[in-house]
N, C-alpha and C positions, 0 to 999 in steps of 0.2 A: 217701262221707262229702262234706259240700262244701267247696273249700277256704277258705273264709272263717271257718267255724265252727271254735273251737277245741278239741282233743280232750281234754274235760275233762267234771267233773263235771255241768257246766251241756248238755252237749251231749247228754249221756244223759237229761237232766229238760227239755230244752226241745226235742229232738229231734223228737218225735211234731207238732212246729206246723209243722215246716219241712220235714219226709219224707215223700214217701208213706209208706203200711203194708203197703204189699206188696213182690213183689221183682221184680217186671216195670221194665222203664226205660219211663218218661212224660217228656215233654218238659217242664222246671219253669224257671222264671227268678226269680231271688231279687232282681234290681237291688228292686223294690219294700219288699223290707226288708232287705237291705242298709244297714248303717249302722246300723239301728235299736240304740235301748239296752239292754241284756241284759233291765233289769228290766221293758221293754214284754214281751217273747218271754217270760219268766218268767210273767208275767200269767197270757198267754194260755195256760197250760197250767194253772195253777194256780185261776184263775175258773172254766173250768166243773169241775172237780173239787169244789170248794167248794159250786157252788149244787146239783151234784147229792147231795152228801151232806145240805146244809142240807135238800133240799126229801124226801131220802128216798129220792132213785131210785139211788144209785149200788150198790144189790143189786141192781138188777135188770138193770143191763148185760148183756149179750153180746157176746162176742168173733166169734160167729159165728151166723149165722142157725140156731136149734137140725132136729135135722131130728123130721119131724114135722109141720114149722109149716105150715100149710094157707093161712091170711088173715093179712095184713099191710097196715098201714095207714103210707102214707110221708108224712112231714111234711117241706112241703119252704117253709119261712118265710127270708126276710130276702135273698134274691139277687133282687132285680127285674126284673133285664134279659131280657129273651125271649130271648137267643142263651142266655145262660148255666143256663138253666131248661133248653132244649130237649138241650142237653150233660150238663149234670147230673142228666137223667131218663130217659138214653135208654138205661139197661141195663136197663129196668123188662121186656125182654121174656127176660131170663135168667129173671126170677122165675117167667113165667108159663110157659115152656118146661119147668119143675121144675114144674109142677103148683099152683101158686101164685098165689091170687087177690091182687091188688093193688088199693088204694083210693089217690085221694091226698086231701093237703089242702095249699095251697096260695093264695097272695093272691089274692084277686079279681081283680085284672088279669091276671093268669095262669091265673086258669081254664077261660077259655074257650080258651086253645088245645090242652084236651085233653077236652072236650065231646062230641067223637065217640071220642073216644081205644078202638084196641082192644086195648090193655093195661091200662089204667087201668079198674075197671068202675066207681067213683064218685067224682066230684070234688066236693069241698069245698071254700068259702070260708074256713071254721070248724075247729077241729075239734071244737067243743063239738055239732055236728052229728053226730059219728059217732060210733057203739055202742060202748064198750067189750066189750060180750058177741059184736061182729061177729066180732073180732082176737084170732088168737094169739102177735103182735108190732106194737108201733112201730118203723119204721125213723126214724129224724131223720137230717135231711140232714146236721148240724154238731152241735156242742154250743152252739154262739151262743144266748147267749138268747131271742131270737124263737122255736126251735124249744125250746125247753126248757119254756116258759112255754106252749106248745101242747099240752106234754106230762103237764104238772102239774095241769091242770085233771081232766077225767073222765078221763081215760085213764093217771091215776098210779097204776095198781095192774099199769098193764100190763109185759111186760119188753117190751125195747126194744134194738136194736143199732145204728148209727150210720156212714152213710156215709165222712165227713171227719172224725169227730170233732173232735181240735182243730188239725187242720192249715188253716192258715193265712193270707193275708200276700202268698205268691209268688204268681206268674201261672205257671200251670199247663194241659196240655192235658185239658180236663175232659171230653171225651168217651173218653178213652182210662182217666183216672182211674176214671170212674163203670164203663166195663165190666171193670177189672183188679181194682175193688175187690170188684163181684160178684161175682165168680168167685170171690174170696177168702171171702167172705163164708156161699156158700153152697159150700166144701168143694170145686168143680168141678175135674176135672183137663182143662179144655179148653186145647188149644197155645194161646202165645202169640201168634201167626202164624193162626191159627183167628180169634182175637176182635179183632186188629187188622184183618183182612178185612171184618171185619161191623160195628167199632164207628164208629154213623154217629147221627145224631140221628133220631129217628122222630114224626110226627104225623100227620095224619088228618081228612080233611075229610066234613062230614053230607053229607047226598043233598042238602039244599037248598045249601050254597057249592060243588059241583060242578056244582048245576045255575045258578047264578048265575057260574061261571068258562064255562058252557058258552057263557051268553048273552053274553060279551066275542069270540066267535067269532074266537078267536086260530088262527091259518092255522100252518100246517106250518111248522118252520123258523125260527121263533121267538125272538129275543133278548128276555131280559127283563129291564130297566136298573132297578136300583134307587139310585134319587136322595134326595139330603137326607141328613139326618145328627144326631144330636143334641150330635156334637161335632164340631168344624170341624176338629180337627186329624186325623180317622178321618173325613172326610167329603171325595168327591171334587168339583172348582170346576170343570172344564173337561170336562162333558159336551158343553157346543152343538160345541166344538172336535173333542173325538173320533170324536163320532157323526158328525157334519158328513165327516169322513176316512174312516170306517167306512162309510158311505153312497156316498162317493167311487169308493170300491174294490168293493164289493159294493151295489150300488144296489136290490136286491128285497129286500134283509135287512127281513123284517117287525120291528118294535119294539115291546114294551110296557115305559111307563113306571109304574114303580110306587114305593110310597112313601107316608108320611102328610103332615100340614099344614106340616112342619118342609119338604117337597120343593115347594112350590108354587112357590116362583120360579125352582127349577132346571129343573122344568117347562117354566115359561113361556119360560124362556130358550132353551129347545133346541126349543119347539116354534117358536120365530119363527127361529130360524138354519135351522129343516129344514122352512117353509113350502112353499120352491121346489123340495120334495126330490120330484117326481113319480115315481110308480109305487111310491112308499115306502107300507106300510101302518103307518100309524103309532096305537098303539090307549094312549088317557091314560085309565090307571087310578088316578093319582093323589089321592090322599085319598078314595077312592069307596070300597073296601075294608073289610071287617074281616081280621082276621090270617088267620082260618081260608079266608077265601075268596082272599087273596093266595095262601096257601098251595096250591088249585086250581088257581090261572094260574100258577105256578112250574110246577105239573107236568104242564101243557101246552106247556110252551114248552122250546126245546132246547136252551140255553144262557142263564145267567144271570149279569152282569156287578153284581160291589155288593164295596164296601168293607169291612171288618169289619164285622159289626156283625147283629144282630136277622135282617135280611133273606138275609146271607149263610147263615144258618144254618138260614131257614124253605127254602132253595133245597134246601143239604143235605140238610134232611129228605126233599122232595119227590124225592130222588134227582137233581136236576137237574145236569149238568156246569156247574161256574162258573169264570169269571176270577174270582179274590180279590183285591182290595186291599190292601193293610198299610201302615202306618206302619213308622217304626224303630221304635218300641217293643216291636209286638207281632211277632214272629216268626213265620212259615205255621206252623211244627210244633207254636205252643200254639193252635191252630182248628183245623188240618185232620187227617186221618186216610188211613190208603191207600185204605178205603170212600169217600172224599170223592171224584169226579175231578176234579178240580178245577188248575187253571195261574193258581200266585201270583205276586204280583209285589210284590215288598217295597220301599218306598221309602227313601231314604238320609235323607228328613226327614220332612214331615207328607205326607198322603198326594197331595195337590195336585202337588207336587214331579214325581210321574211322567208324562211327557210324555204328551201324547195318541197320539200317534205309536206310542209303545212300545205302551202298551194296547190300540189296535186294531190292531194286530200280534197282540198275544195272544188278540184273540179270534176274526181270522181264522185262527189254529192252533187254537183251539180247535172252532172250528168244523169244519175238517180233521178235529182228533182223534178227535172224541166224535160228530159226526152223524151218524144212522141212515142 
């Protein structure tokens, strides 16, 4: 039990909001909910229960995926971040390994990540497109409103299980949570250490995406650099100094610059600083690739350097070793697993407080450690 929670009937009722439902150890940070009013936590537990009863769903809930289940529809709604999606859905491989076919309903901006997926059969951006007769069970990501709303339309008569239930609020290692919870739902006896060793995000590229990545002609030994970021606190600001120092020590290291529109200014600063770096191959792919194309490009790199965010998790899905940069609020244990070949650095403040020399040294160490 967590020390800030009093041992009381309150804990017994609100516990599922704050505690993972399985026995395995997973990193959890209770900072985001520490000090929250007790009434708020109680409401997080009570509201879904009332909603399920109101919509006639409570009797359809299953604590486990029933034996004999062969067709599952996974509803993933309400978590808009790319990285969260890759981590939360990472355990779908366990369903397929058990002979269970699984389709996905998710938001339109995430659906494209899974169009070429080898685990999800079909991918929908609305539950209305899924035929109830095609499924034995619905798997809800959580019991938050958007997931329940997607269930109570055409799918209202189907039984369902849930990945997170009412667990919400704390930061947690989403990848390990996904694998341990799926183990519990399926009743697997897989040892914890085995799951830890295999737990990582998964993604796949189409043949067209692979061809587009081939067209970049990424040379062997390339280092991918994820520029930009939506949150300034989690975005690194010293790429020109960092990459200049790196190339001074290892002058022929090829670089692949990645990022979206919010990386354009950083890209311009890097290219201006490195203009005189003769003999260095720099591939500028900022704001030029879709996410699946970016994934395929990462597969062709030896190492990726990224602050905590979507491109970091995309690199882990691609199986690329990483140098991962974290601010003081997010411990590496909340994002990484033993399956990620990662050298993490955590700042005592914002990410940009990490000295360029320290990050460059970590890149050189990672290249020595992970290079073929």
